[in-house]
N, C-alpha and C positions, 0 to 999 in steps of 0.2 A: 543255842542254835548251832547247827553243824553244817558245813559245806563239804560235799564230796563230789568227785568227778571220776569218770571212767572213759578211757579212750579205746574204741573198737577200731583197730588198725585195718586199713584197706577195706572198709565197709561203706557201702553206698545204699541209700534208700531215697526214693523220690520225695520231694518236699511236701506233697499232700499227705503221704504216710507219716512223715516226721511231725507234721503239725498235729495229726491225730494222736500220735504216740506221746508227744509233749503234753497234750491236754489230759491224756490218761494218767501220766505220771503225776501231774499236778493234783489230781484228785485222790491220790493215795493218802492213807492216813498220816496226819501230822507233817505232810509236805507243804512247805511255805511257797517255794517257787522251783520250777524245773524247766530245762530245755534239753531237747534231743536234736542235735544240729550238726551239719557238716562243718569241718574245721577250716573253712576259708578265713582269710585275714579279716574280711568284713564281719563275719560271724563272731570271730574272737573279740573284735572291738565291741560288738553288741553285748557279749557276755560280760566283758569288763565293765561296761556302763551300767549293766543290770545287776551287778553285785554277785555274779555267778563265776567269777574269775578265780583261777588257782594257778600255782606254779606248775602243777602237773600239766595243765592245758598248754601253758606257755612252752614247756620243754618238749612235750611228746606229741601234740596234735598237729597233723598236717592237713592239707587240702583234700587228701584222699581218705581221711579218717572220720569216724563218727564220734561226736562228743556227747556224753550223757552227764549233765551237771545238775545237781540236786541240792537245795537248801531245805533242811528239815529241823524238827524240834531237837533231835539229838543224833549222834553218829549212827546208832543202831537203825533208826528209822530211815536215815539217808541211805545206808547200805542196803536195806531191804527194798527201798524204792528203785535203786540202781539194778538190783537183781531182778526185780519184776520187769523192768524195762528190757533187760537182756532176755528174759524169758519170752516177752512179747516179740522181740526181734527174731528169736529162734523159731517161734511158732509161725511167724509170717514167712520165714524162709522155707519151713516144712510145707506150708500151704502152697507156696509157689511150685515146689517140686511135685506135688500131687495134682496140680492144676491140669485138668483135661481139656479145658477150652483152648482152642487154637488162637494164639496171638502172634501175628507176623512180627518178626524182629527187624526186618529190613524193608526198604521201599520196593525192591524187586519182588519180594514175596507177596507183599500187599497188592502190588499191581497185577499180579497173576490172578488174584481173586476179585479185582475191580478194574478190569482192563478197559471198561467203558467210562471211567472217571476222566474228567477234564480239568480238575483242580485238586491240588494237594496242599495241606497245611503242615508246616514244619515247626515243631517246638522241641528243640534239642539244644544241647550246649553249643554256643556260638562257634567254637573252633571246628565243629564237624559240619557246619551248615553248607559250606561251598561244595564239598564232596557230594553230599546227598542232593543238594539243589541241582547240580549239573545232571545227575541221573534223571531227576524229575523233568527237567526241561528237555532232555534228549528224548523223552517219551512223548513230548508234545503237550504237557499239562501246564496250565497256569499255576502260579505258586503264591501262597501267602506264607511269609516267614514271621512267626511270632517271636522267635528267638532274638535276644539282644546279644551284645558283646561279639558281634560279627565284624571282622576287619573291614574297613572302608573299601579297600581294594577289592575285596570279595564281592561286596555289594555292587560296585561299579561293573565288574566283570559279568556278574550274573544278569544285571539289568540290560546291559548291552547285548548279551547273548539272547535273552528273551525277546528284546526288541527286534533283533534280526530274524527271529522265528515267528514274529507276530503274537507273542505271548506276553502276559502281564506278570510282573513280580511285585507283589505288595509286601513291603518290608525291606530289610529286617526291622525288628522292633515295631512291627505293625500289630497293634492290639485289637483293632476292630475293623470289620467289614460286613456288609450286607449285600450278597450277590444273588440276584434273581429271587429275592425274598428270603434267602437262607442266611441267618445270622452266623457269623464266624467269630470265634474267640470271645472277647468281651464285647458282645453286642446285645441289643435290647429287642424285645418283641414289639415291632412297630408295623402299622398297616402299610400295605402297598399303596403307592400313589405316584404322582407325577414329578416329584422333586428328586433330582439326582445330586449326590454329594461326592466330591473328591477331597480327601483330607490328609494332611501330613500331621495329624493330631488325633490320637485315639479317643480320648475322652471328649475332645472337641466334636468329633463325629457323633459320639453318644449323646452329648448335651443337645446338639442341634437336632438330631433325628428324633429324640424323645420329645423335645419341645414342639417340633412339627406335628408329631402324633398327638400330643396333648392339646394342640390348637385345632385338631380336626382334620389335618391333611396327612399325606403319607409319602413313603420313600420308594423311588424306582430302583435305584442302586446306591450303595454306599461303598465307595472305593477308598481303601486306605493305602498310603504310600510309604509310611515310615518317615520319621522326622528328618533323617539326613537326606532325603530325596531332593529337598529344596536347597541343598548346599551346592556351591559352584562345581565341586568335584564330581558330583553325581549328575548335575545338570537338569534336575526335574524330570527325568525320563518317565517315571511312572505317573506323575501328575499330568504331564502332557498327553500320555497315552490315555489316561482316565478322561481327560477333557474330550479327546477324539471319540472315545466310546460313548460318552454321554451326548455329545453333539449329534451322533448318528442314531442314537437310541430313540425309537418312536414313542416309547413310554415315558420319556423324560421331556418335560416342558420347561422346567426351571432348573438351573444348575447353581450349586453352592460350592465355593472353594474355601477351605479352612486351613490355616497354617499360622505359625509364628512368621514374622517377616522373613521371606526368602532372601538369599544372597542376591545382590543387584542384578547380576547376569541372568539368573533364573527368574527373578521377578519380571524382568522385561519379556522373556520368552513366554511366560505363563499369561501375562496380561495381553500380549500381542495375539496369542491364540484365542484367549477368552473373548477378546473384543471382536473377533471375526465370526463368532458363533451366532447363528440366527435364532438365538433363544436368550431370554434374560439370564444374566449371570450375576449372582451376589458374591462378593468377595470379602472375606474376613481375614486380613493379615494382622493378627493381634498386635496393635501398637505400630502398624505400618503407615505409610504415607497415603492418606485418603485421596489426595489430588491426582496421583498417578492412576489410581483405580478409576476415578471419574473420567480422566482423560482417555482411558482405554474404552470407554463406553459401558463400563460395568457399574454395578450398584454397590457402593462401599457400606460395610457394617462394622461398627466399632466393637461390638460384643457378640458373643455366641447367641445370646437371646435376640439381639437385633437382627442377626442373620436369619434365624428361624422365622421371625415375624415378617421380615421382608419377603422371604421365599414363599410363605403361605399367602401373603397378599398378592404377589405376582402370579401365583397359581390359581388365583380366584377364590381362595378360601375365605370363609367368614367366621372361622372359629377363634380368632384372636379377639378377646374382649377388650374394651376400652381401658379397663383397670389394669390389664396385663401390659398393654402398650405403654400406658402412662403411669407406671408404678411409681409410687411416692412413699417415702418412709412415714409410717403412722406416728404422729406427734405424741399421742398418748403412750404408745408402746415404747417410743424412744425415751420419754420422761420416766416411765416405770423402770426401764433397764438402767438408766442413769442413776436413779435413786437407790438401786441395789448395790452400787459401787461406792467404795470409800476413796478418799483423796489420794491414797497411795497406789490404787489400781489404775494403771495407765496404758497397759500394753495388750496387744493382740498376739495370740498364739494360734496360727492357722496350720492345721495338720491335714494335708491332702493325700488322697490316694490317686487322684487323677492329675497328671502333670500339666495338661492344658488348662484345667480349671485353676490350678495353682498359679500358672503364668498369667491367666486373665485377672486373677485376684491382685497380683502385683501391679498389673497395668492400671487397675482402678483405685489403687491406694495412694495416689499422688498427694492427697491432702492430709495424710496421717501425720500426727505429731510424733516426733522421735524418728530415729533411724529404723530402716527395715533391713533385716538380715534373711538370707535364703540360701538353700543349696542348689538353686537353679541359676543359670547364667542370665542375668537380667540387668540391663543398664538402669541405674537409679537405685539399685539395692546393693547392700554390702554382702560379700561372700562370707558365709558363716564358717568359722574355723572348726567347730565341733558340732556335728549334726545332731548330737544327742543332748546338747545344752543350748537352750534358747537365750537370746539377747534382745532386749527391748521388743520391738515388733518383729516377729519371726514367722516366716512362711516356709514350711517344709513339705517337699514332695516325697512321700514314702514309696513312690514307684521308681525312684532313682536307683542306680546300680549299687550304691553303698548299702541299700536296704534289701535288695532282691537277689544278690548273689548267694546261691545256696539256700534261699528261702522262697516261699510263695509270695506272689504279688499281694499287696495289702487289700486289694479288692476281694481276694479269696480268704486270706488270713489276716485279720485286722489286729492281731494280738500285740504287735509292736506298737502300733498307734494307740491302742487302748492303754498300754502301760504308760505311754508318754502323757496321756490325758491326766492320769492320776498324779504324775510327777509335776506337770505344769500347774495343777491346782495347789501345790504346796508353795508356789512362788507368790508372795504377798503382792507383787506388782502385776500379776496376771488379772486382766479385766474381762477379756473375751477369749473363749476357745471356739474356733470356727472349724467345722468339719464338712467334708463332702461324703455322701453315701451314694455309691454307684451300684445300681441294680443290674439285673440281666443275666444272660447265660454265663456260666462258670464263675459268677461272683458268689460271695457268701450268701447262704440261704436266708439269713435273717440279720442283715447288718445293723438294723436299729436295735434289735434285741441284744446284740453283742456290745454295741457302744453304750447302751443304757447301763449295763453292769459297771462299766468303767466310770460313767458319770455319777452313779450312785456312790461308788467308792470315793470319788473325788469330793463329793459333797459332804461325806462323813468327815473328811479332813477339814473342810472349810467351816463346818458347823462348830467344831471345837474352837476355832479361832474367830467365830462370830462374823464371818464375811461370806459373800456370795460371788459367783462368777456367772457371766452371761454366756450360755451355750447357744451357738448359732449353727444351723445346718442348712444344706440344700440337698434334695434327694433327686438324683438323676435316674429317671426310669419311667415306666408306664404301668397302668393297671393290668396290662396283659403280661408283664414280666412275672416270673414264678414267685417273686417276693411281694408283688402287688404294691405299687407305690402308695396308694391311699392307706393301706394297712400300716406301712412303715411310717408314714407321716403321723397317723393317729397315735402310734406307740410313742413317738418322740414328743408329741404335744402333751400327752398324759404325764410326761416327766418334766413338763415346763421347759422344754427345749424349743427355741424359736426356729420355725421351719419356713423357708422362703421358696418361691416358685422357681427361681433360677439362681445360678451362682452369682450372676451380676447383681441381682436384687439383694442377696445376702451380704455381699461386699459393700454395696451402697449403704445398707443399714449400719454396718460396723464402722465405716468411715465417718458417717454422721455422728454416731455415738461417741467415738473416741476423739473427734475433732471439735466437739461442742464444749 
């Protein structure tokens, strides 16, 4: 085998194109593994962990350069693969030069062609957000900022400016919103209804909105705030604005608030305002103090599933079945899964694409045997030193910055997580691999199909060692999503993957399995 690399200096391509090009190179004859990737520090660390590292990359590649790294059967095949990758890059550049279709390069140009727009969505490198966002706000548009790595002081400045203009800034790092029935960024196809959501948690909003849809009710508005909105420095500006909007919205009859526990000062402001709204308000501060929520006159929910069920009940819906409300772990399924494990298999490896779902999992894992390690900030779990190497029970959020700088979000490109699935299967102490599959707009077109390939490869390793691993999943989505939830569930079940109705249900099963 031979490892070769090439550094294309001062070369940039967007992460969607690089994902496709990497897949193309991997399919070349006699190529074992390949990556075409921007030379950020995080991406270099990934190449090192994946065995594609070289001294050339260490010495020559910078954050403005493109790395082509190839492992092939021999040097000749590796060189040919690199040359083909360069040919593809050159073809793409030539196509760009011949492109006749007009694509606006600035907000000002785009606004000239859509001067009646009232909302803009920004997805650009974080360091440029404040400049562009100010232009947008000056034109009187509401703003959703998908970008992360935006300085905190920029967020504060932009939100205060928007507040003064009567405008809404959702974000930064706002992954999901549904405004007047229009899904934005990572959102799902859900029916319109009477339940309004304001959330400082992207996949939290997705989990609750899809469960509400699957229970037979619908969403009036889904307002995202960005996770830092509930920090003292920001003051909950967008969450409070969102509550005002939902309180005044005639189409909203029930309100749901979703967040990790806000800072104390913000928590008091939010509950004070929520308690004065003349509509039922369900509050899920994951791991937060339930007594304060009750004292404010709101309805507390411990989990995202419970929040969805409460909201549907308050909206007068009858779509929540008794079995869904009172979910219990099937004893026969539990016994069968337990019998598939040997005495050395003791630990969970939870690999999430949704940060809120990963956080909820940590919250529900209190009875697990052994320590819990994670790359999230969570009281009661240990900080993992190397995000590429699991220890005991490990919960990893692949949407965190160390995995997304210079790469696509794992909901779009699950290749990093798929590689990790195969690696975790090699550990004789791994008992359960738990995954979330998040459907919807801009997500991978077939996440089940993608993960099944990795599961099959993992099982090949295990069969040689005569052991099994329990694969557990939850699928966040609806049958109206382009990926169609029921189709995704069916594919997984055909591969003997255990699929649960919600993230909370999946975690409950795993905790019972590994604590028994």
